[in-house]
C-alpha positions as CSV (number, residue, x, y, z in Angstrom):
1,M,-7.7,-13.2,26.8
2,S,-5.0,-15.3,25.1
3,D,-1.3,-15.1,26.0
4,P,0.5,-13.1,23.3
5,D,3.7,-14.9,24.1
6,A,2.2,-18.4,23.7
7,P,3.4,-20.4,20.8
8,T,1.0,-20.5,17.9
9,S,0.3,-22.6,14.8
10,T,2.2,-25.7,14.0
11,V,5.4,-24.7,15.7
12,A,3.8,-24.9,19.2
13,G,5.2,-28.4,19.7
14,A,8.6,-27.7,18.2
15,D,11.8,-27.6,20.1
16,P,12.3,-24.2,21.8
17,Q,15.4,-23.5,19.8
18,V,13.5,-24.2,16.6
19,R,10.7,-21.9,17.7
20,A,13.1,-19.1,18.6
21,E,14.8,-19.4,15.2
22,L,11.5,-19.4,13.4
23,E,10.4,-16.3,15.3
24,R,13.7,-14.5,14.4
25,M,13.3,-15.5,10.7
26,R,9.6,-14.4,10.7
27,A,10.5,-11.1,12.3
28,S,13.0,-10.6,9.4
29,I,10.4,-11.6,6.9
30,D,7.9,-9.1,8.4
31,N,10.5,-6.3,8.2
32,I,11.2,-7.2,4.5
33,D,7.5,-7.2,3.8
34,A,7.3,-3.7,5.2
35,V,10.2,-2.6,3.1
36,L,8.5,-4.1,0.0
37,I,5.3,-2.2,0.7
38,H,7.0,1.1,1.2
39,T,9.2,0.6,-1.8
40,L,6.1,-0.2,-4.0
41,A,4.4,2.9,-2.6
42,E,7.3,5.0,-3.6
43,R,7.5,3.4,-7.0
44,F,3.8,4.0,-7.7
45,K,4.2,7.7,-6.6
46,C,6.9,8.0,-9.4
47,T,4.8,6.2,-12.0
48,Q,1.8,8.4,-11.1
49,R,3.9,11.4,-12.0
50,V,4.9,9.7,-15.2
51,G,1.2,9.1,-16.0
52,V,0.5,12.7,-15.5
53,L,3.3,13.8,-17.8
54,K,2.2,11.3,-20.5
55,A,-1.4,12.6,-20.3
56,E,-0.3,16.2,-20.4
57,H,1.8,15.6,-23.5
58,G,-0.5,13.1,-25.3
59,L,1.8,10.2,-24.9
60,P,0.4,6.6,-24.8
61,P,-0.1,5.0,-21.4
62,S,2.2,2.1,-22.2
63,D,5.7,1.9,-23.7
64,P,6.2,-1.6,-24.9
65,A,9.9,-1.1,-25.8
66,R,10.7,0.1,-22.3
67,E,8.7,-2.7,-20.8
68,A,10.7,-5.2,-22.8
69,R,14.0,-3.7,-21.7
70,Q,12.8,-3.7,-18.1
71,I,11.8,-7.3,-18.2
72,E,15.2,-8.3,-19.6
73,R,16.9,-6.1,-17.0
74,L,15.0,-7.6,-14.1
75,R,15.4,-11.1,-15.4
76,S,19.2,-10.5,-15.4
77,L,19.1,-9.0,-11.9
78,A,17.0,-11.9,-10.7
79,H,19.5,-14.4,-12.1
80,E,22.4,-12.5,-10.4
81,A,20.4,-12.6,-7.1
82,D,19.6,-16.3,-7.4
83,L,15.9,-15.5,-7.8
84,D,13.8,-17.3,-10.4
85,P,13.8,-15.0,-13.4
86,A,10.4,-16.2,-14.5
87,F,9.0,-15.1,-11.1
88,A,10.7,-11.7,-11.4
89,E,9.2,-11.3,-14.9
90,K,5.7,-12.2,-13.6
91,F,6.1,-9.8,-10.7
92,L,7.1,-7.0,-13.0
93,Q,4.4,-7.7,-15.5
94,F,1.8,-7.5,-12.7
95,I,3.2,-4.1,-11.5
96,V,3.5,-2.8,-15.1
97,G,-0.1,-3.8,-15.7
98,E,-1.2,-1.8,-12.7
99,V,0.9,1.2,-13.8
100,I,-0.7,1.1,-17.3
101,R,-4.2,0.9,-15.7
102,H,-3.4,3.9,-13.6
103,H,-2.0,5.8,-16.7
104,E,-5.1,5.0,-18.7
105,A,-7.2,6.4,-15.8
106,I,-5.1,9.5,-15.6
107,A,-5.4,10.0,-19.4
108,A,-9.1,9.5,-19.3
109,D,-9.4,12.1,-16.5
110,A,-7.3,14.5,-18.5
111,D,-9.6,14.1,-21.5
112,A,-12.7,14.7,-19.5
């Protein structure tokens, strides 16, 4: 069995202080990743409910005007946060694409 405390990957030969800092930063990254996953899960719970409401009331799965407003809003937030606005836009477009796919599936189920 391998030693779980043994240094791994390319940092094995690094200075102990560097390894310790890397481990602290990686622990923070792992925590942030967990927050992102839980936040996305909550977001998708909300959008699922939106999809049900849209299907129940015959509304289209996508709302291009809202999507455009959200892209501009997130690009602005990204700029303020010193994050590449193009990255933020791509990320949002990926999420919105998934949401629309879910809404289409909910609408198809409602029609069945």
